[in-house]
N, C-alpha and C positions, 0 to 999 in steps of 0.2 A: 664783730660779735652780730649773733646767728639772729633770730627775727624775737624768740622765745626770749631770751636777755635784753635785748631791749624794749617788748615789754614789761618782764619784770622789773625792770630800769623804772618804768614809767608805777607800774604799783605802786615801789618804794617811795618816789619821791612824791606820791599822790597816800599816801600814807605816813611818814616823815615832815607833812606843808604842816606849820606850825607847831610843831609836836616839839618840845624843847627837856632835851634830858636835864635833870635838877640835882644839882651838886653845890657848893658852894656856890660853884659861876654857871649861872645856864647858860649851855650848851645848845645852836641845831644842830641837827643830824645834816652832812651830805651825806647821799644815794654815792655808790663808786663802782668802779670793774675796773680790774686792776688786770694788766697782758701777763697769764703763767701760762706754764706748759701746761698741760689738763691729767698728764698721767705723773707730774712730778710734785708726789707730797710736799705742799706745803709744811718750811723749817722755818727757824723764830731766825731766821736769820735771812729767809729769802721776805720775809716781813717785812724785817728792817731795813731792807733794801724794794720792798713796793712801798711801801713810806714814806722811805728818807729819814731814817730815821737813822741815827747814831749808831754805828757796829755794836759799842760796849751799853745801850740801852738796856733797861731792867725791863722784860716781859712776862709777863703773870698769864697765864690762861685761863677761862674761865668759861663751865659752863652757860652755854645763853639764859638758859632757870634760871641758875642762881643770880646771872648776874641782872635780868628784868623782873626777880621774882619782887622787890621793891614798890616797883612802880603799876605790877600788874595784877597786885594786892588792893583791896577795896578793904578799907578801914572802918570802923564805928565810924567815927570822925567826921568821915567825907561829908561833903558839900556834892549837891548837884555836879559841881565843875569837877571836882577831885576825881567824879564815878567817871564822867567821862573820860578825864585824861587817861584815867585806869582803864577804861574798857579801847581807848587807843592802841595804847601799849598790849593789851595781848589780842587785837588783830591785829598789828604788827611781828609780833613776837606768831603768829601762828599765819602769818606771812611767807615769814624768813623760815620755819620750817618745812610750807607746805611747797615751798622751790627749792632748795636749798639741802645739802646736805653737807657731811664734812662741816656742820658749821661750829661754829667754837672765837669766842668775846677776847679779843687781846685790850690786856691792856700797859701801857707803855710813857714809862718815864715812872717819878717817885711823886710829889706832889701834884705838879700840874699834868692828871695825864691825857694819852692821845687813846681814845678810845676806836677802837676798829673788828664791827661785827663779820665774819667772813665766813661765807662758804660757799657749797660750789652748786654751778647748775646741771644738769642734767646732763649735761653736754660734758662738760669740765670747768668753765669759766667760771673763776674766781667775781663773787657780787662778794656786796657787803653795804655798809653803815659805817661810816669814820662819823669820833664827836670829841668832845674837850668834856671832864671833869679838873674838877680839884677837892685834894682830902687832904687835908693837915692835921 
């Protein structure tokens, strides 16, 4: 891993510290760096292998803005705490977009979802976040 990627991982750790992805289960984020060839497109099959998922798992790809929309938008009913959390999510999305290209969110599974936010550093390394959600 090059120094720029290591620095980005540190920034992502700070940006996600104490931040939970809210669903029917509230889950923390894990910062990830995956070993994968820089010049090889990330396929669904490769993602499943990298994340140790079954090869037949259901995978849904989403745009980052679509995935984070509910978490980044202030609502009329928000108190100070909710506004602060939304601001942290906006900062997180900005950090991801600033440092990663080909940014995609992958939801793996059907009811309990493993979620991977994956992008490439300028050097081609795969970096991102992992969390979980429950959707019934």
